[in-house]
N, C-alpha and C positions, 0 to 999 in steps of 0.2 A: 618726133620733134614738133608736130603740131599739137599732138594730145596734151591737154591740160591736167598735169598731175598736181594734186591738191595736197598739201601737208594737212595731217589730222590737227584740228584744233588744240591749241593746247591752252588748259582751262584757266592758268593764271595771267594771260595775258591781260585779259578785261580787267581784272583786279589791280594789276600793275598801274595800268592806265588810270583807274580811279585813284590810287593812293597817289599818283602823280598829281593829278588836278586838285585833290585835297591840300597837298603841301604848296602847290604853287597859288591856290586862293588863299591860304594862310600868308604866304609871302607876299603877296601883291594884292591886298584887298580890293583895288579897284578894277581887276579882272575876275574878281569872284563871281559876280553876275554873269560873265560870259562863260565861264567854265562850269558853273553850275548847269547853263541852259545847254551846253554842247556834250557835257560829258557826263556830270553827276545827277542828273535828272533823267537818266535813263537805266534800264536794267540789264543790257547788254551791249555788245559792239555793233550789232545790228542797229539798233536804236540810235545810238551816238552817231555812227557814220549817216545814217540816213538825214539825220538831221543837220550835220556838218554840209553835206552834198547840198542839201535844199538851202541853207542860208548863204552858201556860196553862189549856186547857179540860178536861184529864182530871182525873177524880174518881174517888171510890170507885164510883159508879155506871157509868162508862165510863171504863176506866184511859188512862193516856197513851199506853201502846204501841198501844191500839186506837185511839186519835185520830190517833195518826200514821200509823197503815196507812191510814186513811180519805183523809186528806191526800194521802199518796203515790199512793193509788189515783185521786184527783181529779187530780193534776198529771199522771200517765202518761196517763190517758185524755184529756186535755184540756190541752196545754200553753200554751194561750191563758190558764189561769188564773195560771201563773206569769209570764207576759208582762205579764199585767195587774198582778200584784203588783207587778213591776220599774217599770212604768210610773207606778204608785203612789208608790212610794219614791222615784222621780225627782222625781215633783211635790211631794214633802214638802219634797225638798231644793232646789227651784227657789223655792218659794214661803214658806217659813217661816224667817224670821230668825233666830229663837232656835237651829236647829240649827247644830253645829259639823261634825258628820260625818254620814254615813250610818247609822252606829252607833246614834245616839239614837233615831231613829223607830223602828228596826227592834227594837230592845230594850226601849223604855221609853216608846212614845207609842202610848196604847191607840187612838187613832182608827185609826191605820195597821193594828195588829195586829186590831182587830175587823172591819175591811174584809176584811182577809185571811181570817180563819175564815168571814166571810159568804161569801166566795167559796165555800169547801169547802160550805158549808150549801146553796148555790145549785146547786151541781152536782149535789149529792143528791137535791134537789128535781126537777133535770131527769131523774135517773134512776129517780124515781118512788118515792123512798125517804123519804117524807114525815114520818116517825116519828122517824128519826134526824136528818133536816134540822131538825125543830123542838126536837129536843134541843140541838142546836148553837146554834140561836136561843136556846133559853133560856139555856144557858150563857155567850155573848156578853151577854146582858141583866144577868145576875147579875154578871159579873165586870166589865164596862167600863161600864154603863150606857148602853149604846145598845140599841135593839130595832128590828132591821132583817128583816122579813120574808123568808124563804128565796125566795119566788116573786119578789120585785122583781128590777128589770133594772138593774143599774150597771155603766157604762162604764169604761173605764182612765182611767190619768192624773186619779184622783179624791183630792183632798185633804180629808181630814176633820180639822181642827184642834181640839183638845182633846176634842170627841166626847160629853162629857158630855149624856145629855139628848135626844140625837137620836132620832128616831122616824121609819120609812120603811115605809109600807104597801106590802100585798100587790101591788096592781097598779100602785105607782109605777114610773117609768123615771128614771134618771138619766145624761145623757148622758157624753160622754168629756170630761177636762179642766174637770169640775166642782169648785168648792172650797165647803165648808160648813163652818159654824162650830157649834158647842156650842148645845143646845137647838132645833135646828131640826126642824120637822116637816113631813113630807110627808103628809099624812092625808085622811081622807074627809070629808064632811059631815052623816054621819048613818049610820043603821043599813042603807044600801041595799048590796046585792049587786053584783057583776058589775064593770066597770072604774071605779073611782070614786076614783082616786088621781092626782096631777099627775104632768105629763110634762116633765121638767127637760131643757132643750136643752144643747148643747154649750158649754161654757166659761162657764157661768154663775155667778155669785159669789151665795150665800146667807148673809147678816149673822148674827149672833149672835141666837138667838131669834125668828128667821122663822118663819112660819106660812104654809104655802100649803097650800089645803084643795080638794079636790074634784077632778075630772077636767077639770083645766086645763092649757094649754101654757105654759110660760115660755120664750120664744124664745132663740134661741141668743145668747149674751154678753150677756145680759139681767143686771141687778144688782137683788137684793132687798135693801133696808136692813134693819138690825138692827130687830128688834122689830115688822116690819111684819105685818100678816095679809091674805094674797092670797086673793082670792075670784074674781078675773076674769083671763083669759089677759091675758099680759104680751108686748107686741111685742118681736121680736129687738132687741137692742143697746139697750134703754130700761132707766131704772132707776125702780124703784118704791118708795113709803116710806108708811109711815102706817097707821093703823088706821079704816077698811080702807084698804088701799093704793092708791095711785093714781100715775099717771105723774108722775115731777119732773123727768126729762131724757130726751131722745131725739135722737140718738143717746148713749150713754156711751161709755166708752173701749173700747178695740176688743177688748180681753182682760182683764175684770175678775177672771175667776178666776187670773189668772196675775199680775196686779198687785197683789191684794190691795187694791185701793183702795176703803176704805169711806167715802170722803167724799161728800157729797150737793152737789148746786148750791144757790144761794142761794134759790132758788123752793121747795125742800122746806121750807124752815122758815117758811114763811108757812102751813102747813097746820097747821090747829088741830084737833083731835078734839072 
């Protein structure tokens, strides 16, 4: 579950993104210079993504040029970082009915942007550059209102929808193909140290406002209903709901993170807090 499984790069994604940017620049000339600087001036996704991260996170303390150099260093040292970003962008395309082209999440969706900036912070953490990793974490939190510890482990093909209020703790693990909505917390249960945060399996769907607390496993392809507080492990393929959460359906649909189906079985509505 902790292993990062990278989906091989699909060569047409960058072409699709460029075409979308070209179309948007023609349709909205006032944004043409922005689209050119962020997308069209670059040769590949790594170049554009490094520029996007830099223009968002750069500030008076750590300028955009320096941020971009750090991001490019991460991408060059670990090509899996860019491959994961591509899988994340594909995930948004497949799962978010609100988007029209790949340009929208790349340019304007903070869930996607925060996750890619976090991937650079996580690379820094792995290089024992903790202080700079924490700087990235702080800027991500200030800009996007997501607080993800740089030591956490997050797989590829992850979809963060809206993103506001998401908190992911230091020892949390998020598997491949997970989808989560705003205000999700993957936290601890107190001031204990060590391995203290949740382990989220592959293809899990975490509804808006879900709180998963403690070093517990949420099994592959499980579903956590919106607003639930999960304090115990969840079997693979099952749905939990409520405060505290209990199993209300087992099995659930085969790939809840892909279908984004937040509906519950009738038995869930018999649960009174």
